[in-house]
Biotite code that builds the C-alpha atoms (Angstrom):
import biotite.structure as struc

atoms = struc.array([
    struc.Atom([-0.004, 0.012, -0.005], chain_id="A", res_id=1, res_name="MET", atom_name="CA", element="C"),
    struc.Atom([1.535, 3.393, -0.982], chain_id="A", res_id=2, res_name="PRO", atom_name="CA", element="C"),
    struc.Atom([2.342, 5.811, 1.763], chain_id="A", res_id=3, res_name="SER", atom_name="CA", element="C"),
    struc.Atom([-0.242, 8.566, 2.489], chain_id="A", res_id=4, res_name="ARG", atom_name="CA", element="C"),
    struc.Atom([0.607, 12.093, 1.225], chain_id="A", res_id=5, res_name="PRO", atom_name="CA", element="C"),
    struc.Atom([1.424, 14.706, 3.838], chain_id="A", res_id=6, res_name="SER", atom_name="CA", element="C"),
    struc.Atom([-1.242, 15.996, 6.124], chain_id="A", res_id=7, res_name="ALA", atom_name="CA", element="C"),
    struc.Atom([-3.087, 19.322, 5.825], chain_id="A", res_id=8, res_name="LEU", atom_name="CA", element="C"),
    struc.Atom([-1.671, 22.622, 6.809], chain_id="A", res_id=9, res_name="PRO", atom_name="CA", element="C"),
    struc.Atom([-3.260, 24.340, 9.741], chain_id="A", res_id=10, res_name="PRO", atom_name="CA", element="C"),
    struc.Atom([-5.868, 27.015, 9.264], chain_id="A", res_id=11, res_name="LEU", atom_name="CA", element="C"),
    struc.Atom([-3.623, 29.264, 11.327], chain_id="A", res_id=12, res_name="ARG", atom_name="CA", element="C"),
    struc.Atom([-5.336, 32.091, 13.079], chain_id="A", res_id=13, res_name="ALA", atom_name="CA", element="C"),
    struc.Atom([-7.855, 33.121, 10.417], chain_id="A", res_id=14, res_name="VAL", atom_name="CA", element="C"),
    struc.Atom([-10.694, 34.758, 12.327], chain_id="A", res_id=15, res_name="ALA", atom_name="CA", element="C"),
    struc.Atom([-9.307, 33.227, 15.575], chain_id="A", res_id=16, res_name="GLY", atom_name="CA", element="C"),
    struc.Atom([-10.295, 29.734, 14.462], chain_id="A", res_id=17, res_name="LEU", atom_name="CA", element="C"),
    struc.Atom([-6.834, 28.169, 14.069], chain_id="A", res_id=18, res_name="GLY", atom_name="CA", element="C"),
    struc.Atom([-7.827, 24.664, 15.036], chain_id="A", res_id=19, res_name="ASP", atom_name="CA", element="C"),
    struc.Atom([-10.979, 24.444, 12.914], chain_id="A", res_id=20, res_name="VAL", atom_name="CA", element="C"),
    struc.Atom([-11.162, 21.808, 10.313], chain_id="A", res_id=21, res_name="LEU", atom_name="CA", element="C"),
    struc.Atom([-13.859, 21.468, 7.648], chain_id="A", res_id=22, res_name="PRO", atom_name="CA", element="C"),
    struc.Atom([-16.324, 18.620, 8.052], chain_id="A", res_id=23, res_name="VAL", atom_name="CA", element="C"),
    struc.Atom([-16.445, 16.661, 4.790], chain_id="A", res_id=24, res_name="VAL", atom_name="CA", element="C"),
    struc.Atom([-20.019, 15.658, 3.956], chain_id="A", res_id=25, res_name="VAL", atom_name="CA", element="C"),
    struc.Atom([-20.187, 12.245, 2.215], chain_id="A", res_id=26, res_name="VAL", atom_name="CA", element="C"),
    struc.Atom([-23.388, 11.581, 0.286], chain_id="A", res_id=27, res_name="ASP", atom_name="CA", element="C"),
    struc.Atom([-25.291, 8.778, 1.808], chain_id="A", res_id=28, res_name="THR", atom_name="CA", element="C"),
    struc.Atom([-25.609, 7.134, -1.654], chain_id="A", res_id=29, res_name="ARG", atom_name="CA", element="C"),
    struc.Atom([-21.812, 6.976, -2.036], chain_id="A", res_id=30, res_name="GLU", atom_name="CA", element="C"),
    struc.Atom([-21.123, 3.224, -2.129], chain_id="A", res_id=31, res_name="GLN", atom_name="CA", element="C"),
    struc.Atom([-17.399, 3.228, -1.380], chain_id="A", res_id=32, res_name="SER", atom_name="CA", element="C"),
    struc.Atom([-16.504, 6.474, 0.455], chain_id="A", res_id=33, res_name="PRO", atom_name="CA", element="C"),
    struc.Atom([-12.940, 7.712, 0.186], chain_id="A", res_id=34, res_name="LEU", atom_name="CA", element="C"),
    struc.Atom([-10.651, 7.145, 3.189], chain_id="A", res_id=35, res_name="PRO", atom_name="CA", element="C"),
    struc.Atom([-10.489, 10.595, 4.849], chain_id="A", res_id=36, res_name="PHE", atom_name="CA", element="C"),
    struc.Atom([-7.731, 10.726, 7.445], chain_id="A", res_id=37, res_name="ALA", atom_name="CA", element="C"),
    struc.Atom([-7.410, 14.477, 8.299], chain_id="A", res_id=38, res_name="ASN", atom_name="CA", element="C"),
    struc.Atom([-10.927, 15.900, 8.390], chain_id="A", res_id=39, res_name="CYS", atom_name="CA", element="C"),
    struc.Atom([-13.964, 14.698, 10.221], chain_id="A", res_id=40, res_name="PRO", atom_name="CA", element="C"),
    struc.Atom([-16.786, 13.402, 7.991], chain_id="A", res_id=41, res_name="THR", atom_name="CA", element="C"),
    struc.Atom([-20.543, 13.342, 8.230], chain_id="A", res_id=42, res_name="ALA", atom_name="CA", element="C"),
    struc.Atom([-23.078, 11.516, 6.166], chain_id="A", res_id=43, res_name="GLY", atom_name="CA", element="C"),
    struc.Atom([-25.743, 13.589, 4.331], chain_id="A", res_id=44, res_name="GLY", atom_name="CA", element="C"),
    struc.Atom([-28.013, 13.512, 1.273], chain_id="A", res_id=45, res_name="THR", atom_name="CA", element="C"),
    struc.Atom([-26.433, 15.897, -1.250], chain_id="A", res_id=46, res_name="LEU", atom_name="CA", element="C"),
    struc.Atom([-28.469, 17.360, -4.079], chain_id="A", res_id=47, res_name="ALA", atom_name="CA", element="C"),
    struc.Atom([-25.500, 17.232, -6.378], chain_id="A", res_id=48, res_name="THR", atom_name="CA", element="C"),
    struc.Atom([-22.168, 15.465, -6.173], chain_id="A", res_id=49, res_name="GLY", atom_name="CA", element="C"),
    struc.Atom([-20.679, 12.962, -3.794], chain_id="A", res_id=50, res_name="ASP", atom_name="CA", element="C"),
    struc.Atom([-18.741, 15.205, -1.391], chain_id="A", res_id=51, res_name="TYR", atom_name="CA", element="C"),
    struc.Atom([-19.265, 18.674, 0.072], chain_id="A", res_id=52, res_name="SER", atom_name="CA", element="C"),
    struc.Atom([-18.330, 20.812, 3.147], chain_id="A", res_id=53, res_name="VAL", atom_name="CA", element="C"),
    struc.Atom([-20.795, 20.967, 6.088], chain_id="A", res_id=54, res_name="GLN", atom_name="CA", element="C"),
    struc.Atom([-22.581, 24.273, 6.096], chain_id="A", res_id=55, res_name="GLY", atom_name="CA", element="C"),
    struc.Atom([-21.683, 24.906, 2.420], chain_id="A", res_id=56, res_name="PHE", atom_name="CA", element="C"),
    struc.Atom([-23.534, 22.137, 0.738], chain_id="A", res_id=57, res_name="GLU", atom_name="CA", element="C"),
    struc.Atom([-25.055, 24.628, -1.775], chain_id="A", res_id=58, res_name="ASP", atom_name="CA", element="C"),
    struc.Atom([-21.587, 26.165, -2.577], chain_id="A", res_id=59, res_name="GLU", atom_name="CA", element="C"),
    struc.Atom([-19.094, 23.266, -2.692], chain_id="A", res_id=60, res_name="PHE", atom_name="CA", element="C"),
    struc.Atom([-19.427, 19.967, -4.566], chain_id="A", res_id=61, res_name="THR", atom_name="CA", element="C"),
    struc.Atom([-17.129, 17.286, -5.786], chain_id="A", res_id=62, res_name="VAL", atom_name="CA", element="C"),
    struc.Atom([-18.271, 14.447, -8.121], chain_id="A", res_id=63, res_name="GLU", atom_name="CA", element="C"),
    struc.Atom([-15.993, 11.447, -7.749], chain_id="A", res_id=64, res_name="ARG", atom_name="CA", element="C"),
    struc.Atom([-15.558, 8.909, -10.516], chain_id="A", res_id=65, res_name="LYS", atom_name="CA", element="C"),
    struc.Atom([-13.597, 5.708, -10.823], chain_id="A", res_id=66, res_name="SER", atom_name="CA", element="C"),
    struc.Atom([-12.109, 4.991, -14.223], chain_id="A", res_id=67, res_name="LEU", atom_name="CA", element="C"),
    struc.Atom([-14.940, 2.587, -14.951], chain_id="A", res_id=68, res_name="ASP", atom_name="CA", element="C"),
    struc.Atom([-17.477, 5.134, -13.791], chain_id="A", res_id=69, res_name="ASP", atom_name="CA", element="C"),
    struc.Atom([-15.903, 7.750, -15.985], chain_id="A", res_id=70, res_name="LEU", atom_name="CA", element="C"),
    struc.Atom([-16.025, 5.465, -19.011], chain_id="A", res_id=71, res_name="ALA", atom_name="CA", element="C"),
    struc.Atom([-19.707, 4.842, -18.360], chain_id="A", res_id=72, res_name="GLY", atom_name="CA", element="C"),
    struc.Atom([-20.392, 8.575, -17.856], chain_id="A", res_id=73, res_name="SER", atom_name="CA", element="C"),
    struc.Atom([-18.819, 9.263, -21.203], chain_id="A", res_id=74, res_name="CYS", atom_name="CA", element="C"),
    struc.Atom([-20.829, 6.538, -23.033], chain_id="A", res_id=75, res_name="THR", atom_name="CA", element="C"),
    struc.Atom([-24.051, 4.871, -21.984], chain_id="A", res_id=76, res_name="HIS", atom_name="CA", element="C"),
    struc.Atom([-24.772, 7.059, -18.900], chain_id="A", res_id=77, res_name="ASP", atom_name="CA", element="C"),
    struc.Atom([-23.741, 10.309, -20.663], chain_id="A", res_id=78, res_name="ARG", atom_name="CA", element="C"),
    struc.Atom([-27.205, 11.909, -20.786], chain_id="A", res_id=79, res_name="GLN", atom_name="CA", element="C"),
    struc.Atom([-27.760, 11.400, -16.991], chain_id="A", res_id=80, res_name="ARG", atom_name="CA", element="C"),
    struc.Atom([-24.261, 12.606, -16.187], chain_id="A", res_id=81, res_name="PHE", atom_name="CA", element="C"),
    struc.Atom([-24.516, 15.728, -18.280], chain_id="A", res_id=82, res_name="GLU", atom_name="CA", element="C"),
    struc.Atom([-27.695, 16.588, -16.334], chain_id="A", res_id=83, res_name="LYS", atom_name="CA", element="C"),
    struc.Atom([-25.591, 16.332, -13.133], chain_id="A", res_id=84, res_name="GLU", atom_name="CA", element="C"),
    struc.Atom([-22.948, 18.593, -14.696], chain_id="A", res_id=85, res_name="LEU", atom_name="CA", element="C"),
    struc.Atom([-25.674, 21.221, -15.526], chain_id="A", res_id=86, res_name="VAL", atom_name="CA", element="C"),
    struc.Atom([-26.714, 21.135, -11.858], chain_id="A", res_id=87, res_name="ARG", atom_name="CA", element="C"),
    struc.Atom([-23.046, 21.587, -10.779], chain_id="A", res_id=88, res_name="MET", atom_name="CA", element="C"),
    struc.Atom([-22.822, 24.869, -12.738], chain_id="A", res_id=89, res_name="ARG", atom_name="CA", element="C"),
    struc.Atom([-24.686, 26.566, -9.831], chain_id="A", res_id=90, res_name="GLY", atom_name="CA", element="C"),
    struc.Atom([-21.881, 25.800, -7.346], chain_id="A", res_id=91, res_name="TYR", atom_name="CA", element="C"),
    struc.Atom([-19.073, 28.327, -6.874], chain_id="A", res_id=92, res_name="PRO", atom_name="CA", element="C"),
    struc.Atom([-16.757, 25.468, -6.146], chain_id="A", res_id=93, res_name="PHE", atom_name="CA", element="C"),
    struc.Atom([-17.234, 22.345, -8.282], chain_id="A", res_id=94, res_name="ARG", atom_name="CA", element="C"),
    struc.Atom([-14.863, 19.638, -9.384], chain_id="A", res_id=95, res_name="ARG", atom_name="CA", element="C"),
    struc.Atom([-14.937, 16.304, -11.188], chain_id="A", res_id=96, res_name="LEU", atom_name="CA", element="C"),
    struc.Atom([-12.390, 14.109, -9.311], chain_id="A", res_id=97, res_name="LEU", atom_name="CA", element="C"),
    struc.Atom([-11.265, 10.995, -11.187], chain_id="A", res_id=98, res_name="VAL", atom_name="CA", element="C"),
    struc.Atom([-9.573, 8.228, -9.147], chain_id="A", res_id=99, res_name="VAL", atom_name="CA", element="C"),
    struc.Atom([-6.948, 7.212, -11.674], chain_id="A", res_id=100, res_name="GLY", atom_name="CA", element="C"),
    struc.Atom([-4.542, 8.937, -13.979], chain_id="A", res_id=101, res_name="THR", atom_name="CA", element="C"),
    struc.Atom([-4.599, 10.176, -17.565], chain_id="A", res_id=102, res_name="VAL", atom_name="CA", element="C"),
    struc.Atom([-1.995, 7.503, -18.206], chain_id="A", res_id=103, res_name="GLU", atom_name="CA", element="C"),
    struc.Atom([-4.432, 4.834, -16.885], chain_id="A", res_id=104, res_name="ASP", atom_name="CA", element="C"),
    struc.Atom([-7.063, 6.114, -19.393], chain_id="A", res_id=105, res_name="VAL", atom_name="CA", element="C"),
    struc.Atom([-4.503, 6.037, -22.252], chain_id="A", res_id=106, res_name="GLU", atom_name="CA", element="C"),
    struc.Atom([-3.560, 2.487, -21.289], chain_id="A", res_id=107, res_name="ALA", atom_name="CA", element="C"),
    struc.Atom([-7.231, 1.513, -21.354], chain_id="A", res_id=108, res_name="HIS", atom_name="CA", element="C"),
    struc.Atom([-7.268, 0.479, -17.671], chain_id="A", res_id=109, res_name="ARG", atom_name="CA", element="C"),
    struc.Atom([-11.069, 0.550, -17.424], chain_id="A", res_id=110, res_name="TYR", atom_name="CA", element="C"),
    struc.Atom([-13.885, -1.798, -18.317], chain_id="A", res_id=111, res_name="ARG", atom_name="CA", element="C"),
    struc.Atom([-15.523, -0.347, -21.465], chain_id="A", res_id=112, res_name="SER", atom_name="CA", element="C"),
    struc.Atom([-15.018, -0.689, -25.206], chain_id="A", res_id=113, res_name="ARG", atom_name="CA", element="C"),
    struc.Atom([-14.781, 3.097, -25.445], chain_id="A", res_id=114, res_name="ALA", atom_name="CA", element="C"),
    struc.Atom([-11.461, 4.243, -26.833], chain_id="A", res_id=115, res_name="GLU", atom_name="CA", element="C"),
    struc.Atom([-9.127, 6.199, -24.571], chain_id="A", res_id=116, res_name="PRO", atom_name="CA", element="C"),
    struc.Atom([-9.129, 9.154, -27.043], chain_id="A", res_id=117, res_name="LYS", atom_name="CA", element="C"),
    struc.Atom([-12.951, 9.295, -26.849], chain_id="A", res_id=118, res_name="ALA", atom_name="CA", element="C"),
    struc.Atom([-12.870, 9.216, -23.040], chain_id="A", res_id=119, res_name="ILE", atom_name="CA", element="C"),
    struc.Atom([-10.300, 12.047, -22.832], chain_id="A", res_id=120, res_name="LEU", atom_name="CA", element="C"),
    struc.Atom([-12.107, 14.044, -25.486], chain_id="A", res_id=121, res_name="ALA", atom_name="CA", element="C"),
    struc.Atom([-15.305, 13.787, -23.462], chain_id="A", res_id=122, res_name="SER", atom_name="CA", element="C"),
    struc.Atom([-13.468, 14.957, -20.312], chain_id="A", res_id=123, res_name="VAL", atom_name="CA", element="C"),
    struc.Atom([-12.164, 17.956, -22.194], chain_id="A", res_id=124, res_name="THR", atom_name="CA", element="C"),
    struc.Atom([-15.582, 18.646, -23.589], chain_id="A", res_id=125, res_name="ALA", atom_name="CA", element="C"),
    struc.Atom([-17.009, 18.524, -20.020], chain_id="A", res_id=126, res_name="PHE", atom_name="CA", element="C"),
    struc.Atom([-14.394, 21.027, -18.802], chain_id="A", res_id=127, res_name="GLU", atom_name="CA", element="C"),
    struc.Atom([-15.142, 23.453, -21.593], chain_id="A", res_id=128, res_name="ILE", atom_name="CA", element="C"),
    struc.Atom([-18.929, 23.014, -21.899], chain_id="A", res_id=129, res_name="ARG", atom_name="CA", element="C"),
    struc.Atom([-19.681, 23.159, -18.179], chain_id="A", res_id=130, res_name="TYR", atom_name="CA", element="C"),
    struc.Atom([-16.783, 25.162, -16.835], chain_id="A", res_id=131, res_name="GLY", atom_name="CA", element="C"),
    struc.Atom([-15.884, 22.104, -14.751], chain_id="A", res_id=132, res_name="LEU", atom_name="CA", element="C"),
    struc.Atom([-12.299, 21.684, -13.494], chain_id="A", res_id=133, res_name="PRO", atom_name="CA", element="C"),
    struc.Atom([-11.257, 17.995, -13.723], chain_id="A", res_id=134, res_name="VAL", atom_name="CA", element="C"),
    struc.Atom([-8.607, 16.515, -11.401], chain_id="A", res_id=135, res_name="ALA", atom_name="CA", element="C"),
    struc.Atom([-7.054, 13.105, -11.624], chain_id="A", res_id=136, res_name="PHE", atom_name="CA", element="C"),
    struc.Atom([-5.619, 11.465, -8.438], chain_id="A", res_id=137, res_name="CYS", atom_name="CA", element="C"),
    struc.Atom([-3.834, 8.108, -8.709], chain_id="A", res_id=138, res_name="PRO", atom_name="CA", element="C"),
    struc.Atom([-5.334, 6.428, -5.509], chain_id="A", res_id=139, res_name="THR", atom_name="CA", element="C"),
    struc.Atom([-8.277, 6.738, -3.252], chain_id="A", res_id=140, res_name="PRO", atom_name="CA", element="C"),
    struc.Atom([-6.034, 8.020, -0.482], chain_id="A", res_id=141, res_name="CYS", atom_name="CA", element="C"),
    struc.Atom([-4.695, 10.750, -2.723], chain_id="A", res_id=142, res_name="ALA", atom_name="CA", element="C"),
    struc.Atom([-8.201, 11.635, -3.819], chain_id="A", res_id=143, res_name="ALA", atom_name="CA", element="C"),
    struc.Atom([-9.357, 11.902, -0.247], chain_id="A", res_id=144, res_name="ALA", atom_name="CA", element="C"),
    struc.Atom([-6.463, 14.176, 0.630], chain_id="A", res_id=145, res_name="LEU", atom_name="CA", element="C"),
    struc.Atom([-7.146, 16.364, -2.403], chain_id="A", res_id=146, res_name="GLN", atom_name="CA", element="C"),
    struc.Atom([-10.762, 16.839, -1.264], chain_id="A", res_id=147, res_name="ILE", atom_name="CA", element="C"),
    struc.Atom([-9.567, 17.671, 2.259], chain_id="A", res_id=148, res_name="GLU", atom_name="CA", element="C"),
    struc.Atom([-7.219, 20.324, 0.790], chain_id="A", res_id=149, res_name="ARG", atom_name="CA", element="C"),
    struc.Atom([-9.918, 21.859, -1.328], chain_id="A", res_id=150, res_name="TRP", atom_name="CA", element="C"),
    struc.Atom([-12.305, 21.835, 1.717], chain_id="A", res_id=151, res_name="ALA", atom_name="CA", element="C"),
    struc.Atom([-9.645, 23.368, 3.928], chain_id="A", res_id=152, res_name="LEU", atom_name="CA", element="C"),
    struc.Atom([-8.792, 26.149, 1.517], chain_id="A", res_id=153, res_name="TYR", atom_name="CA", element="C"),
    struc.Atom([-12.454, 26.725, 0.722], chain_id="A", res_id=154, res_name="PHE", atom_name="CA", element="C"),
    struc.Atom([-13.279, 27.120, 4.416], chain_id="A", res_id=155, res_name="LEU", atom_name="CA", element="C"),
    struc.Atom([-10.171, 29.355, 4.916], chain_id="A", res_id=156, res_name="ARG", atom_name="CA", element="C"),
    struc.Atom([-11.418, 31.703, 2.212], chain_id="A", res_id=157, res_name="GLU", atom_name="CA", element="C"),
    struc.Atom([-14.916, 31.798, 3.621], chain_id="A", res_id=158, res_name="ARG", atom_name="CA", element="C"),
    struc.Atom([-13.507, 32.626, 7.038], chain_id="A", res_id=159, res_name="LEU", atom_name="CA", element="C"),
    struc.Atom([-11.311, 35.363, 5.634], chain_id="A", res_id=160, res_name="LYS", atom_name="CA", element="C"),
    struc.Atom([-14.337, 36.957, 3.973], chain_id="A", res_id=161, res_name="THR", atom_name="CA", element="C"),
    struc.Atom([-16.470, 36.628, 7.149], chain_id="A", res_id=162, res_name="ALA", atom_name="CA", element="C"),
    struc.Atom([-13.658, 38.073, 9.275], chain_id="A", res_id=163, res_name="SER", atom_name="CA", element="C"),
    struc.Atom([-13.260, 41.080, 6.894], chain_id="A", res_id=164, res_name="ALA", atom_name="CA", element="C"),
    struc.Atom([-17.000, 41.698, 7.052], chain_id="A", res_id=165, res_name="VAL", atom_name="CA", element="C"),
    struc.Atom([-17.194, 41.326, 10.767], chain_id="A", res_id=166, res_name="LEU", atom_name="CA", element="C"),
    struc.Atom([-14.160, 43.643, 11.162], chain_id="A", res_id=167, res_name="GLY", atom_name="CA", element="C"),
    struc.Atom([-16.319, 46.440, 9.877], chain_id="A", res_id=168, res_name="ARG", atom_name="CA", element="C"),
    struc.Atom([-18.546, 46.263, 12.936], chain_id="A", res_id=169, res_name="TYR", atom_name="CA", element="C"),
    struc.Atom([-17.727, 47.741, 16.326], chain_id="A", res_id=170, res_name="ALA", atom_name="CA", element="C"),
    struc.Atom([-17.594, 45.406, 19.240], chain_id="A", res_id=171, res_name="PRO", atom_name="CA", element="C"),
    struc.Atom([-20.955, 44.981, 21.074], chain_id="A", res_id=172, res_name="ALA", atom_name="CA", element="C"),
    struc.Atom([-19.681, 46.780, 24.158], chain_id="A", res_id=173, res_name="LYS", atom_name="CA", element="C"),
    struc.Atom([-18.629, 49.816, 22.133], chain_id="A", res_id=174, res_name="ALA", atom_name="CA", element="C"),
    struc.Atom([-22.090, 50.107, 20.582], chain_id="A", res_id=175, res_name="ARG", atom_name="CA", element="C"),
    struc.Atom([-24.127, 50.016, 23.748], chain_id="A", res_id=176, res_name="ARG", atom_name="CA", element="C"),
    struc.Atom([-25.764, 53.395, 24.531], chain_id="A", res_id=177, res_name="PRO", atom_name="CA", element="C"),
    struc.Atom([-24.759, 54.932, 27.892], chain_id="A", res_id=178, res_name="GLN", atom_name="CA", element="C"),
    struc.Atom([-27.512, 54.785, 30.465], chain_id="A", res_id=179, res_name="SER", atom_name="CA", element="C"),
    struc.Atom([-29.137, 58.204, 31.114], chain_id="A", res_id=180, res_name="VAL", atom_name="CA", element="C"),
    struc.Atom([-30.836, 57.083, 34.225], chain_id="A", res_id=181, res_name="GLY", atom_name="CA", element="C"),
    struc.Atom([-33.993, 55.206, 34.849], chain_id="A", res_id=182, res_name="GLY", atom_name="CA", element="C"),
    struc.Atom([-35.332, 51.944, 33.626], chain_id="A", res_id=183, res_name="GLU", atom_name="CA", element="C"),
    struc.Atom([-35.945, 51.181, 29.963], chain_id="A", res_id=184, res_name="ILE", atom_name="CA", element="C"),
    struc.Atom([-39.526, 50.264, 29.493], chain_id="A", res_id=185, res_name="THR", atom_name="CA", element="C"),
    struc.Atom([-40.964, 48.667, 26.350], chain_id="A", res_id=186, res_name="PRO", atom_name="CA", element="C"),
    struc.Atom([-43.456, 50.723, 24.408], chain_id="A", res_id=187, res_name="PRO", atom_name="CA", element="C"),
    struc.Atom([-47.095, 49.909, 24.980], chain_id="A", res_id=188, res_name="GLU", atom_name="CA", element="C"),
    struc.Atom([-49.368, 48.719, 22.312], chain_id="A", res_id=189, res_name="GLY", atom_name="CA", element="C"),
])
């Protein structure tokens, strides 16, 4: 078994949440979930894709395909798969993650009569037609780590944005009006 790639970098002190890790949501229909080692996971029913980030299920989606699944999605399951890709367009972060390499496709290491050139041409068409970045990872462990990295950096960017927005507000104590005496009574009515 190949050694596992290096662990994730810390979130550092972005918004004071240095120890926070994203929770990877694994679709309950995923038959063989990837082996996540760095981030906690939770099961959930995802509208699109196989993996997401908890709290951001409508912004982050990853569709995972084995080489055999990819070949099927480029041939007999193409119409159904392209409907999925249309749904993915609505996600700010979307990826097609293939567990395998381009070299594996070129060497026809999948169960299908489809020619490697046809599979790779379809992948390129999906990238262009649907604005869908495609990543290849050689092993399930490498694929899991890649999703963890994407999830971590996605969460980091969301925290930076939230921190910048929150920084525009004065602390609650600074906003409280000074008491001018007497009790505050709610209006009648």
